C-alpha positions in Angstrom: -13.2 -2.7 10.0 -11.8 0.8 9.5 -8.1 1.0 10.3 -5.5 3.7 11.0 -1.9 2.6 9.9 0.1 4.5 12.6 3.7 5.0 12.7 5.4 6.7 16.0 8.6 8.3 14.6 8.0 11.5 12.7 4.3 11.6 13.6 3.9 11.5 17.2 7.3 12.8 18.0 10.3 14.1 15.9 12.2 11.2 13.9 15.1 11.2 16.2 14.2 8.3 18.3 16.8 5.5 19.1 16.9 2.7 21.3 19.9 1.8 23.8 20.2 -1.1 25.9 20.5 1.0 29.3 18.8 3.8 28.2 15.8 2.4 26.5 14.1 4.9 23.9 15.0 8.3 23.8 15.0 11.3 21.5 18.6 12.2 20.3 19.4 15.8 20.1 15.9 16.9 20.2 15.9 19.5 23.3 12.3 20.6 24.0 10.7 17.6 22.4 9.5 14.3 24.5 8.4 10.9 23.1 4.6 10.9 22.2 4.5 14.5 22.6 1.8 14.8 20.0 -0.5 11.6 21.2 -3.1 13.9 22.6 -3.4 15.7 19.2 -4.1 12.3 17.7 -6.7 11.3 20.6 -8.5 14.4 20.1 -8.6 14.0 16.1 -9.8 10.4 16.3 -12.3 11.2 19.2 -15.1 11.4 16.6 -14.5 7.9 14.9 -14.9 5.6 17.9 -15.1 2.6 15.4 -11.5 3.3 13.8 -8.9 0.9 14.9 -5.2 1.1 15.2 -2.8 -1.3 13.3 0.9 -0.3 14.1 3.2 0.4 11.2 6.4 1.4 13.2 9.9 0.2 13.8 9.0 -0.2 17.7 7.4 -3.4 17.1 9.9 -5.6 15.6 12.5 -3.9 17.8 10.7 -4.0 21.2 7.8 -6.6 20.5 4.2 -5.7 20.0 3.0 -5.5 23.4 5.5 -3.3 24.6 5.4 -0.9 21.8 1.5 -0.7 22.2 1.8 0.1 26.0 4.1 3.1 25.1 0.7 4.7 23.8 -1.5 6.6 25.9 -4.6 4.5 27.2 -7.1 5.7 24.6 -4.9 5.2 22.0 -3.6 1.7 22.9 -7.3 0.4 23.3 -7.6 1.2 19.8 -4.8 -1.0 18.7 -5.8 -4.3 17.1 -2.3 -5.5 15.4 0.6 -4.4 13.6 1.9 -4.7 10.2 5.0 -6.7 11.7 4.3 -10.3 13.2 6.5 -12.9 13.8 4.0 -15.4 12.8 3.4 -13.8 9.4 7.5 -13.6 8.7 7.6 -17.4 9.6 5.0 -18.2 6.9 7.0 -16.1 4.1 9.9 -18.0 5.2 8.1 -21.3 4.3 6.8 -19.7 1.1 10.2 -18.6 0.2 11.3 -22.3 0.1 8.6 -23.2 -2.5 9.6 -22.4 -5.9 6.8 -21.0 -7.8 8.7 -21.3 -11.3 7.7 -17.5 -11.7 9.7 -15.4 -9.2 11.2 -16.3 -5.4 8.4 -15.2 -3.0 10.9 -14.7 -0.5 13.0 -12.3 -2.4 9.5 -10.1 -2.6 8.6 -10.6 0.8 11.1 -12.1 3.1 12.9 -9.4 4.8 10.2 -7.0 6.6 12.9 -4.4 7.5 14.0 -3.6 3.7 10.4 -3.5 2.6 9.6 0.3 2.2 6.9 1.2 4.5 4.1 1.6 2.0 4.8 -1.9 1.1 4.6 -3.2 4.4 1.0 -1.7 4.9 -0.3 -2.9 1.6 0.7 -6.1 2.5 -0.9 -5.7 5.5 -4.0 -4.4 3.8 -4.0 -7.3 1.5 -4.1 -10.0 4.3 -6.4 -8.0 6.7 -8.9 -6.6 4.1 -10.3 -3.7 6.1 -13.5 -2.2 4.9 -11.7 1.5 5.1 -8.3 2.4 5.9 -5.6 5.1 6.0 -2.1 5.6 7.1 -0.2 8.2 9.1 3.2 7.9 8.6 6.3 10.1 7.7 7.9 8.0 5.0 6.2 7.9 1.5 8.4 5.3 0.1 7.0 2.3 -1.8 3.3 3.1 -1.5 0.9 1.6 -4.4 0.1 4.9 -6.6 -3.4 4.1 -6.2 -3.7 4.2 -2.5 -1.2 7.2 -2.1 -4.4 9.3 -1.2 -4.8 7.3 2.1 -1.6 8.3 3.3 -1.3 11.5 5.6 2.4 12.4 5.2 4.0 14.1 7.9 7.4 16.1 8.4 10.1 14.1 10.1 10.4 16.7 12.9 7.1 18.3 13.2 4.8 15.2 13.0 1.3 15.9 14.4 2.9 19.3 15.6 2.4 20.8 12.3 -1.4 22.1 12.0 -1.3 21.2 8.0 -0.8 17.6 9.0 -3.6 17.7 11.6 -5.8 19.1 9.1 -5.0 16.7 6.2 -5.7 13.9 8.6 -9.1 15.3 9.4 -10.1 15.7 5.8 -8.6 12.1 4.9 -10.7 10.8 8.0 -13.6 12.7 6.7 -13.5 11.3 3.2 -12.4 7.5 4.1 -13.9 6.7 7.6 -17.3 8.6 7.7 
């Protein structure tokens, strides 16, 4: 399995997305920008890689649920989605593990709170669990990535996302290296 770990905010639109109970998700103070405005760019870049699946590594999943977060993507991207780094089932398992005293360390203190884990660690835990044959990540957050795996991260600018030609070129290069 070949996987692209995909963040939304700072990748498919500026990183100024907020959720309000009455308004839903919206971009705050970003005139001229729209949610998922760069999704078509990602679709075009991924077209030559029909066997590349997407795993969502976005805060949208724990906030609104996997199904709703996936449905926000355009159809061709949504069809590629096979999972998310966050899943309530895995969090429940981590809570069970946290109750087991290993004698060396508290597993829960390392893994229990998904929201406080750096993005790199969220993705890395999923890589270890899912074991894809090839993977890369598209994100605007470079915190917590294992040093040996940083070459798999395509880092985008918080505001420009895939609207930056350099980020698109970097993604194309990493895809050619890891997924061909």
